[in-house]
Residue, then its C-alpha position, 0 to 999 in steps of 0.5 A: x511544521x506548518x507556517x504560523x502565518x495563518x494565525x488570526x487569518x483563518x476561520x475554519x481549519x479546513x482552509x489549512x487541511x484535514x479530512x473530508x468524507x463523501x460518497x462516489x455517485x457515478x460509474x463503477x464506484x457508485x455508492x463507495x464511501x471515501x475520505x479525501x485527506x489534505x495535509x496542507x503541504x501539497x500532499x493529498x490522497x483519497x482513502x477508500x473506506x469501503x475497500x479496506x481503507x486502502x488509498x486510491x488517488x494521491x498527489x503532491x501538488x500537480x504530480x500524481x504519485x499513484x498508478x490507477x488501473x483502467x477500472x479505477x475505484x469499483x464498489x466492493x465485492x466482499x465474496x471475491x476470493x476465487x481464481x483471478x477474480x481479484x484482478x477485476x476489482x484491482x483499482x491500483x491506487x497508492x495502496x492495495x492491502x493483500x491478504x490477511x491469510x494468503x498472499x500470492x496467486x490462486x491455489x487449492x489444497x487440503x486447507x481450502x481454495x484461495x484466490x489471488x491475494x485474498x478478500x480483504x481489499x474488498x471489505x468495507x470498514x466500520x469507521x470508529x473515529x475521525x479526528x480533525x486537526x485543530x490548529x487554533x488549540x495547537x493540535x495539528x494531528x488528524x486521523x481516521x480509524x476503522x475495522x474490517x472483518x474477514x470472517x465466517x461462522x466456524x472460522x477463520x475470523x480475522x479483524x484488521x484495525x487500521x489507523x491512517x494519520x498525519x499532521x498538517x504541514x508534514x507531507x507524510x502518511x502514517x499507517x498503523x494496522x493491528x490484525x487480531x484473531x477473533x475466532x477460537x482456533x488458530x488462523x494462518x496469517x500473511x500480509x502485504x502492502x501493495x504500493x503502486x506508483x505511476x506517472x509522472x513520479x514513475x517515468x523514464x529515468x526514475x530510480x528505484x531505491x532499495x537495498x538487500x539481497x534479492x532473487x527473481x521470481x521463478x518463471x515468466x520473463x523475470x530474468x529479462x529484468x532482474x539479472x546482475x548485468x541489467x540496470x533494473x533500478x532505473x525505470x525504462x520506457x514502455x516495453x513491448x514484452x510487457x504487453x498483456x501479462x508481461x511483468x517482472x518480480x523480485x523478492x528482496x530481503x531488505x537491509x535494516x539500519x541499527x534501529x531495525x528500520x528498512x527504507x525503500x522508495x523512488x526518486x525522479x530527478x527531473x521533478x526533484x521529487x522522491x517518495x520514501x517508505x519506512x517500515x520495521x524489519x521485525x514486522x515486515x521482513x520482506x520487500x517485493x518489487x513488481x515492474x509492469x512497463x506495459x503501454x498504457x499500463x506503466x507501473x511499479x510496485x514496492x511492497x513490504x510484507x510478512x512474506x513475498x507473494x509465494x502463497x499460503x501453501x508454499x509458506x506452510x511447506x517451508x515453515x514460514x507461514x504465520x499463525x495467530x492464536x485465538x485472541x492474539x494480535x500482530x501490529x504493523x506500521x508503514x510510513x510514506x514520506x514525500x521528499x522535495x528538499x535536496x538534503x532529504x533526498x540526498x539522505x535517502x539516496 
C-alpha cells in the first residue's frame, strides 16, 4: 500500500498517480489516442486506446520492461487481416492482443481467409469509463474500460470489453476481458496475450520462469533453442541465427497450483527485478514462449492463450477450436506484477 505520509501535503491526486489521456501528434502514430497510467510505485505504462487498449511503453523506475519494434506505435488500420500485413503495424509493446477468432499464421480454407493473428489489435476502443483514484476518501483504485468490436454485417460479430485497473502503491496491472458474440450465429473463438519483454529487463543472463510440459513448434530453427540439452530458460547474447526472421517458439502446457493459477515470468538478477504473469488455467490453458534474439531486435514473448498460435484451421481439425453461441460470453483475467523485494522474488523462483 502507498505511504500515508502524503496526508495533508497533496492538493491533487495526480501528484501521486492516476490516468492521463492524450493524443499522439507526430510520426506514424499521429492522431492515436493513448492513456498514461502511473501507479505511484515506479511502474508506469502507456495504454494505446486506438489499438484495442493494448499496452505500449512500460517502465519500472528507469528500466524499460517492454520491447518496442522499429515502427513503434502506428495509427490503427482496422481492415488489416490478410497475409503478413499484421507485421507492418506490430509495434511490440508490453502487450499486443491477438485474435478474437484466429491465432497463428496466415491461412485460407473453406471458412475464409485469415491473416496472421487477426485484426483486433488494429481496432479502436469506445471508452466507457475512466475512474481516477481519490486518496483523500480512501479510494486508491483506478481503472479504464472500453469496448472493441470485430464485426461485419451477416457476422461474425465479436465484442471485446476490456478493463485495465490497479491501485496506487501496488506495482501491478490487472487486465479483465470479456468476449461476447453479438451476432445470431455461432462464432469461432481464439485469444492470445502477446506480452513482449525487452532490454534491460531482458538481457544476457535473465531467467525465463515457467513450468510445464513443452514442445518446440515444428519447422524453422526451433530445435536450435528448444531442446533438452540446451538452457533455453536463460537469455543469451544476440544470435547471428536470429537475424531477419530467425526465431524459436515453444508451446507449453503450464502447471497450475491447487487454485488453478499459473505463473510465468522473468528475473534479472543484476537489476534485482522480476516480472510475474498470473492467469487461470481454466481460462487460458496454453502458454507460448517466443524467443527472437536478433541484433537490434532482442525480445522474448511470454504469451498466455486459449490456444498456442496454431491457427483456426488446425484447431478446428483437432477439435480444440472454441465456439461462442449467440449472446454467449467468455471472460479472462491476467495480472502482471513487478517484483523487487527479495522475498517476493524468492517465492516466484
